[in-house]
N, C-alpha and C positions, 0 to 999 in steps of 0.2 A: 218671228219664230222661223226656223227653218222649214223646207219642204218635208224634210224627213220627221221633225218634230210634229208637224201638223198631221202627218199620217199616223204616226205612233203613238200619240198622246190624246188630243181629242177625237179623232176619227176612229182609232182603234178602241177608245173607251166609249163608244156609242153616241158621240155628240156629232150631229151632222154640222159640218164646218164648211165655211166659204173662205177662200183666199181672195181677199178684196183687192189687194195691192201686191204687186210683184215689185219689190223694190230695187234688188239688185242680185247678182250671183258672185260667188267667190272666184276670183281670177288670179289666184296665188296667194290668198290671204291663209290658207290652209296648206301645210306641207308635213314632208317626211324628212327628218334629219338623221343622218348617220355619222357617228364619230369615228373618224379617220378612215372612212370609206367612201368613195366618190360615185358609186353607182348602186341603184336600187337593187340590182341582183345580189348585191353583197348582204342584204338583209336576211338572207335565207339562214335559218337556225337561230337567228337573234331573238332576245326578248325585247318587246317594243312597248314603251310607256305611252299610254294615251288615256284619255277619258272613254272608257269602254261603252259601247252603244251610242256613241256621239257620231257627229258627222265626221270627225277625225278617223273614227273607225271604219265609216262607210269608204272615205278617201284612201286610208290604207288598203281595203279590200280591193278597191278599183285600181289601184296602183300596182297591187301585187298581179292582177290579171294581165296587165301590160308586159310583164316580164315572165309570164308562165308559171306563176307561184300562186298559192292559195294560203288562207289563214293556217292551214295544217303544217305549212313550212316554217311558221313563227309562233312565238308564244305572246299572247297579249297580257300585259301588266296593267291593270286599271290603277290609274293614277290621277289624283285630284288636279285640276288645272291650276289651283292655288300652289301647288307643290312642284310643278313641272319645272320651272326654271332652276329652282334649288336643287333638285335631283339631277338635273342635266350635268352638273359639275362632278358627280359621283363617278369614279372610274368604272363602276360595274354597270352603269347606264350607257348603253352604246347606240340605242335607237329610240327615236321619239317621233310621235305623230301629234300635231298641235295645230293652233291657230295664232293668229296676231291679236295682240302685241307680243305673246309670249315667243312666237315663232322667230321674230326678228331678234329678240333678246338672246334667244339661244344661239342663233347663227351668228351673232357677234363674238361668240367664244371661239378660241383656237380649235382647230381639227373638226369643226362641225361642217358638214356637207349637206346642202339642200339636194336630195336627190329624186324627188317628185313633189309636184304641188297642184292645186287645184285648177291651175291654167291648163293643165293637160286633160282635164275633164270640164271643159267650159260649159256653164249652164245647168251643172248637175247639184250644185250645193246653192240653194236659192233662199233668200230672205223675203219673208212674206208678212203681210198683216192678215192675220186670219180672225174671222168673227162668227159666232153662233149663227147657223142658218136661219133659224126660226126667229131670233132676235132681229137679224137684218131684213126679213121679210115683213116683220111686224113693225119695224122702224126704218123704212128706206132712207129717211132724212139722216139717219145715223151714218150710213154708208157714204153719203155725199158729204156729210161733215168731216169724216176721217180721210177721205181722198183729197178733199179740199185743202185740209190743214198740212197733209203730207206734201203736197206739191207747192204749197206756199213756203214750207220749210225748205224744200229742196232750191226753190228759187232764191231764198235768202243765202244759201250757201255758195250761189253763182253771182251774186250781186257784187258790187263794187267792193274794194280790198277791205274797207273797214267792215261792212256789213258781214261779208262772208267771214272775215277772221273772229268776229264776236260770235258768229253762230256755230263755227266749227270749233272754237275754244270751248263753248258751252257743252257741246256734244262729246268733246274730248274728255271733259271733266266727268261728264255723266258715265263715260264708257271705262273710267279708271286709268285714263292716260292723259298725256299732254298734247299739245297742238301737233308737235312733230310726229309723235306716235301715231295720232289720229290720221294725219296726212299720209303717213306711210301705209296705213290700213286702205285708205281711199285710193292709194296707188294701185293696189293689188285686189280692188274690187270694182266689177263692171257695174256702175250706177246707171240705173234708168232714169236719169234726170227728166227726160220726156214721157209724158203719159203714152204718147203714141208708140215709142220704143217698147214700152212694157207690155202694151196691147199686142204689138206685133210678135213679141217673144211668147205670149200667151196662145196666140192664134197658131204658132209653129207646130211642125210635127215632133220637134226636138222635145217639147214639154212632156207629151205621153210617153216617149220612149225613155225620158228621164225617170219619170214616176214609176215605170215597169221595173226599172233597175233598183230604185228605192225600194219598191214593195217587195222585190226579191230579197234583197239584203235583210230587210225588217223581217220578213217571214223566217229566214233562215236563223236569225237570232231571237226568235220568239217574241218580236215586239208587236206583232198584230193580235196578240191575245192568245189564250191557252185554246179557245175553240176554234181558231183558224186552221182549216185544212190545208190551204195552199197560199200562194203569193197573191192570188186573185180574190181572196175572200172579201175585201173590201173594195168597193167600187170608187173610183177616182174620177170624176168628170172633168174634162179638158174641152175647150171649144171644138178641137178637130177630132177627138176620139174619147171613149169611156175605156179606162184602163181597169180590169178586174170585173167584179160582179155588177152588171146594170141594174139588178134588183136590190142592191144594197149599197147605193151611193153614200158615202159618208164624208167625202171630201170633194169640194167644187171649186174649180179655178173660174172665176167670173169677172171677165174684163170690161163688163158694161159701164160700171161707174168710172174706171180710168178712161174709157172711150168719151164719156161726158166731159171729163178734164181736158182730154186732147181736142174736143170741139168746142171748148169754152162754154159749156152749157151748165156747169155746176151752179 
């Protein structure tokens, strides 16, 4: 699940949750496409098809900020990801925000221009493995098993050609694409293949800054719950800082088990 989903689904729902694994972040896997226009400024006044309240929506909002625009300058059209490619050929559809493999398929069409993507906001759309904190505290062996399995899988993806191809092909099929499509997604994803890399990302000041932005977007769109008075309603604990309410921490980034993996102590 993404960092935004972790905040707005279990945490906002009152379930104390722990991000046990930081797996990767989108580094171009999510993008904004304009038809016949080659700059993001040209999005002003357009209707933008996207999955509303998703990371695509967040990326759109962040992209608009970079050119001095806001969501008031466009109109969001909630569109299922299952329909995104089909509607992209419709003349009335001129702006789309989506993710891969849909993004690459849409970009293969004539007159489609990528005007912004997640590589411009590195480290903000993060893929996590999130576990109920109470369950994790009661069964610490679960955390070790999950982290161990994760890094064993990543190791298979980097082994000799035959093993890596077999592993990546299986993952491609599970993701609803083929090996070429999966490789294209990996090319625009910054994977933390090393647990130490993931730990360093968790320890950085980048993470609380990112979660502050995510909390602000989520609050502005009503995703923190009806009772949330502000973006700091839910506390988010990272190793370097607590974002939001320290008396109501519901989302925790805990790199301790990843550190065990880095130290070969699992």
